[in-house]
Structures are given as structure tokens and as C-alpha cells.
C-alpha positions as CSV (number, residue, x, y, z in Angstrom):
1,M,12.8,9.2,5.5
2,S,9.9,9.6,7.9
3,K,6.7,7.7,7.5
4,R,3.7,10.0,7.4
5,S,0.3,9.0,8.6
6,Y,-2.8,9.7,6.5
7,S,-6.4,9.4,7.8
8,A,-8.8,6.9,6.2
9,E,-11.0,9.9,5.2
10,L,-8.1,11.6,3.4
11,K,-7.2,8.3,1.6
12,C,-10.9,7.9,0.5
13,E,-10.9,11.5,-0.8
14,I,-7.7,10.9,-2.8
15,L,-9.1,7.6,-4.2
16,K,-12.4,9.2,-5.1
17,A,-10.4,11.8,-7.1
18,L,-8.4,9.0,-8.7
19,D,-11.7,7.5,-9.9
20,E,-12.6,10.9,-11.3
21,N,-9.8,10.7,-13.9
22,Y,-7.0,12.4,-12.0
23,S,-3.7,10.6,-12.2
24,A,-1.9,9.2,-9.2
25,Y,1.0,11.6,-10.2
26,E,-1.3,14.6,-10.1
27,L,-2.8,13.6,-6.8
28,G,0.6,12.8,-5.4
29,S,1.7,16.3,-6.2
30,K,-1.4,17.9,-4.7
31,Y,-1.4,15.9,-1.5
32,N,2.4,15.4,-1.1
33,V,2.0,11.6,-1.4
34,C,4.1,9.2,-3.4
35,P,2.0,8.1,-6.5
36,S,2.9,4.4,-5.8
37,T,1.5,4.8,-2.3
38,I,-1.8,6.0,-3.8
39,L,-1.9,3.0,-6.1
40,G,-1.2,0.7,-3.2
41,W,-4.1,2.2,-1.3
42,K,-6.3,1.6,-4.4
43,R,-5.3,-2.0,-4.6
44,K,-6.1,-2.6,-0.9
45,Y,-9.4,-0.7,-1.2
46,D,-10.4,-2.7,-4.3
47,K,-9.6,-6.0,-2.6
48,Y,-10.6,-5.4,1.1
49,G,-12.8,-2.3,1.1
50,K,-12.7,0.9,3.2
51,E,-11.6,-0.9,6.4
52,S,-8.2,-1.6,4.7
53,L,-7.5,2.2,4.7
54,K,-7.5,2.5,8.5
55,A,-4.2,2.5,10.3
56,S,-3.2,-0.8,11.9
57,T,-3.2,-0.8,15.7
58,T,-1.7,-4.2,16.2
59,W,1.3,-6.2,15.1
60,K,0.7,-9.1,12.8
61,K,2.4,-12.4,13.6
62,Y,3.8,-14.6,10.8
63,A,5.1,-18.1,10.8
64,K,8.8,-18.6,10.4
65,A,8.3,-20.6,7.2
66,F,6.2,-17.8,5.7
67,K,8.8,-15.2,6.5
68,L,11.6,-17.3,5.0
69,A,9.6,-17.9,1.8
70,A,9.2,-14.1,1.4
71,I,12.9,-13.5,2.1
72,R,13.9,-16.2,-0.5
73,D,11.6,-14.7,-3.1
74,C,13.2,-11.3,-2.5
75,L,16.8,-12.6,-2.6
76,S,16.1,-14.6,-5.7
77,G,16.1,-11.4,-7.8
78,K,12.8,-12.3,-9.4
79,Y,10.8,-9.8,-7.3
80,S,11.3,-6.4,-5.8
81,I,10.7,-5.9,-2.1
82,R,7.4,-4.1,-3.0
83,E,6.3,-7.0,-5.2
84,V,7.1,-9.5,-2.4
85,A,5.1,-7.4,0.0
86,R,2.2,-7.4,-2.4
87,L,2.5,-11.2,-3.0
88,Y,2.6,-12.1,0.6
89,E,0.3,-9.3,1.8
């Protein structure tokens, strides 16, 4: 599965439509984007603003203990990979 790149402007357009009472499913069909991806954009936008919709240009460094904690949570079975990613941002 290839990863598509969407511009910050397109993401804003989709999120605006989401706020105008279109469902993530409807918008996903229209723009060929997974509805859960749209909802992820919405969470980031609500928490961090428009800057969070821009594509990252650098790698983020994480401490070994931080990574191990995330792996443990995932392997525990309590959380899905997506939930762990959201928990640890």
C-alpha cells in the first residue's frame, strides 16, 4: 500500500467540509481518503492547529525508554497500533 501525500490546503478543505455536516465516510469517498485518516487530521488540527496539517520535513528522535514503553503498550494487547500512536503522539 503506497502512502499518498495531501497538501495542507486540501486537508483544510476536507476538514471544513467535515465541519459543514459531511461525514468522514462521505468525504473519504469523494477525495479517495480513508475516513480514519480524515478523523486523524481533525484530531491533530483541533489540538495543534493548521501547522499540524503540513507534511513533516524532518525525522523526530525519541528516547529508547519512550520507544520501549510504546512497544510494551502495543504488545500488551490493551491498545491497537493506532491507539498507541495517538497516545504517544
